[in-house]
N, C-alpha and C positions, 0 to 999 in steps of 0.2 A: 525392565521400563516399557508400558503401555503407555502411548499418543496417540492422540483423536484430532485429527486435521481436516475441519473442515475448510471448504474455497481449495480441495490441493490439486485440480487440474489447472488452478489460474497461475496466474507469471510466479509471485513470490508464494503463492500455498508449496505449487511444485516443488521449489528449492525449497523449501521447508523439509519438507519429504524428505527428499534426495539426502539434508544434511544428519536430520532427525534418525535415518537407515545407516550413513556415515557412524554416528555416534551407540552402534547395536539398539536401538529404541526398535520394540516391535510397534507395527503403526498402521493405523486403523483411519480409514476414510470412511465420511460418506458423503455421496454424490449421485446424482441422479442420472438415473437406464441414462437416457440421452447425452449424457453428459462429453465432451468430448477425452480421452483419458490420452492423446495422441505423449507426453510428459512424463503419464505410469504406468507408460507399458511394460510390462518384462520384471515389470521390481516386487517386490514381498511382500506386497500389502493385503491386509483384509479389509474389503468393500463393505461398505454397508449401504443399501443404495433408500434411498429418499430423500427430504429436504429438512430444512427448519420449523416447517409448519405442518409435519407428518410425526404426528407423538410417539406411535409404534418405535418407526426408524430413527425415533431422536431417545430413545430408551433402549434401545440395540446399541445403540453408537456411542452411551457415554458409560454404559456401566462397564466395572471392570475396570477401566484406563483410568493412569494414575494423573495422567496430563493431557487437558484440552485447551489445543492455537486454534479458535475462533478466526477464520479467517474470509469466510464466507461473506458475500456482499454484497452490495449495488451500487458498479462506480460510474456507470451511464444508465440512465431513466428518461422517457418521455414524457413522464409527469412527478411534480413532488412526491404524490402516493409513494410512487415503485421507489424511491429511495428511502422511507421512513420502514414500508412495510420489508423491504429485504434490511434495511441495514439496524432499523431500532426490533420492530418486532419479533425478527428471527431471532436478536439477544436475548431477546427479552424469553423468549422460546426455548434456547439450549441450557440456558442460566435457570428455568423449570426443571427441564430433565434434571441433568446435575443435581438440584435442590433435593428431588424426590429420587432417583436412583443410584446416584455417587456421591452419598455426603460427605465421603472418607479421602476425595478427591485432593491431590497434591496442589495444583496449582490450575488457575485458568485464566489464559491469556487471551486478551480481547486486543485484539492487532485493531487500531481506534486508526487515526490519521491526522498529518499536522492541521485540515482543515477545519479540525472539530473544535482547534484549541485558537484558529485564525490563522490571518499573516500578521507581519512582525510589525508594528509604530513606525519604524526607522533603521539603523542599518543595528543598532542592537538587536543578537536573537532573542525570539519569547522563550522564555523558562516553563516550567509544571506551575511556577504557581502564578503567574499573571492568568486574571481572569478570562476565560475561552470566550472568543465574541468572532462563532463563526459568519461566513457570507455569503455561503450557498445553504440549498437541501439538502446538499452533500453533507457540508461537515454539520450542518445541524442535526441529520440523523443518525450521523455518528457521535457526538456530543451526546444526544438522548441517547444512545447504545451505553457510550460510558456512562453515563448517569443510571441506567438500568442497572448496571453494574456493581454500581456505590450502592444499591439500594438493597445486596443481596450480600455485597462483605464479612457481615454479620454472621452467614452460614457457610461460604465461599470463600478460599482463600483467593485472592484474584489481582493479578496486575495488570496495567495497562501500556499498551507501547504503542507511540505515536508515530509513524516515518513520514518522513518529506516526501520528496520529486524523492524515487527510486529508481534506475535505469538496469540493465545486465540482459544476457542471453535468455529468449522466452519473450520478452516487451514488445508491447506491439502500440504504445504513447508513444516514448521517450522514442523509438522508433522510426516515427514520423521525422523526423528533428535531422538525425544522422540521414534519412534519406533522401531528405531535403538538401541536406547539404553537401549527399554526394553525386548529385543534379548540377551542382556549381550555385549555388543560393541559401544564405543565411538568411531568412529571416529574424528583422528584432522590431519586441512590441514597443511602443513608448521611442517618443525623443531621447530618452536620457537611460543609463543602464538601470538593469534590474539585477537585483542579487536572487540565488536561491541556495537550500540546503541541499546537498545532492547527496546521495550513497549506491553503492552498488548493490546490487540483492545478495551477494554472499555474504555481504557484511550483515545487511541490513537479519536477515536469518539467524547468523550468528547471535546479534544482541539479544534477538527473541530467545532462544536456549539458555540462552546466559540468565535473561530474566526471569524465566519459567523455573531454575531448577537454584537461586538464588534467597535463603530464608528472608532475605532483609528486603525484597523487592517484593512482599505479599502483601495489599493494601495497597501500592504504589501506582505512581502515575510517568511515564520515561518517555521523552523522545529519543528516536534510537538515529542517530545522524553524524553527519559526516563534521569534523572537526572544526575544518574548513567553511566559511561560508565564499560562493562561485558566484562570479558576473556569468550573464548568460554570451559578454564577448569574449570572456577567457576559456568557458565552454568550449563557442564555435571555433576560438584558434585552435585547441588540444584537438578537436576530434575531426577537425580541417588537416590535421596534422598527420593524422593517422589515416585519416580513408587516402591520402594523397591530390588531394583537388584542391582545387581555390576555387573562392566564393562570394560573388558579391553579395555583402551587406545589403539587406532590404528594411530601411523603417515605415514600419507601420504603426500611423497614429492609432491611439488607443481609438476613439473613435470608431475609427478603420474595421476593428478589431468586435466591435458592437457589430456595424454596417454586413460585414462576415458570418457575424453570427446568427442574426438576423434571415440571413440568404440562407444560410445551413438552415434553419430550423422550418422555414415555409419548405425545402425543396423534400426534408425530413418528416412533412405531414404524408406524404405520398409511401414510406417507409416503415415498415414495421420491427428497422432497428431504430437504435438513439440513434443521430448524429454526433460523430466526433467532434465540433464545435457547436453547443450550444450557449445561449445569455449568460448560466452557469459556467461552463469553460472559461469564457470572455470574461467576467467578473474576477476570475480566479489568475487568466491572465496576464490581468492590468496593472494588477498588486507590484509595488516595488521591493517591498520585499518579504520574500514567505523564508523565513531561515528560522533556527531556532539551534538550544544547545541542549546538547546531551553530557554536559559536566556530572550533572547528577548519577545517570545511568553510569559514567566512571566510576565518581568514587561508592555508589551502593554496590555493584559489582563487576568493577573494572573493565566496561567494554570501553575501547576505543575501535577510529575506522582502520583498518591494516591495508586497503587498498587503495592506492592514489589515484587522482583523478585521470591521467594519461594512460597507469596499468589498466584500468578499469575500460574506461572507453575501449581501448586495445582488443581486451579481452571480447567486450561485446562486439562493435566490428566486426574481427573473425568469427564469432560465432552467427552473424548474419550474412556474413559472406560466404561460410559453409555451408547454411541451407538455403543460398540463393534469394536473399533478401534484398542483398544489397548487389 
């Protein structure tokens, strides 16, 4: 079987490539010549150089493959238009390429995000049946990409997968949480506990492949997530024990998060790169519940979380230390 992976140089995409190779897939990747390929070096891959706005490159990339895992996208941007260009229009382009050049494709897997569905209104995790209510431009652009998939579902067998918060080796976002803990501080947003669904990247990409290979999953949407819901206090306690460092908890009022975002965005005006915390990220951070229910994935193709929280955090922290990040 031949699989195309877009976004293969990223955190999740690179782990997906590793898993597919381990399962004896031939793997083709679409990437720019300027991309950082540090996680792909030495791997037996077929490279197609180009991007989601290069028709010729897309035609070469999708022709002859059995599966497409569309992981490429924009997670940080300086303007709303950048999110829609990278996440929505890019998805439309690769779907059009598949429709024209690979009508016999076995499965197109759209790697979306829980942000497309929006946060949970309460402690009960959201399911795939909940009407999407994204709260950021990133989430809205991912939802529009899902809607673009729906428009092509009569011609292409598509499965949409929505990850929640993801952690693991190579990640640079949740890494900041571990890095701060290693320095003896644990920032806590708001005055009350906040809850999240959290999954190790190895479990996540295994869920992607299970969904792709499942006949029942065609035309369906799934959360690929931990069964358990975690509080950030609990996550911090486990991480502190693994790191071997006590930490002082600092409560940051929700209004304070937006003040930090305002300063961050102001100084970001003088940089070409998007800032780590902007108003969009602040809006995400102050939500009480970012939780989702993966029961449908378990029912349809047997997916369950295999890596418990402590084991996953230990694996992640050991990797960070081996690379000198902690």
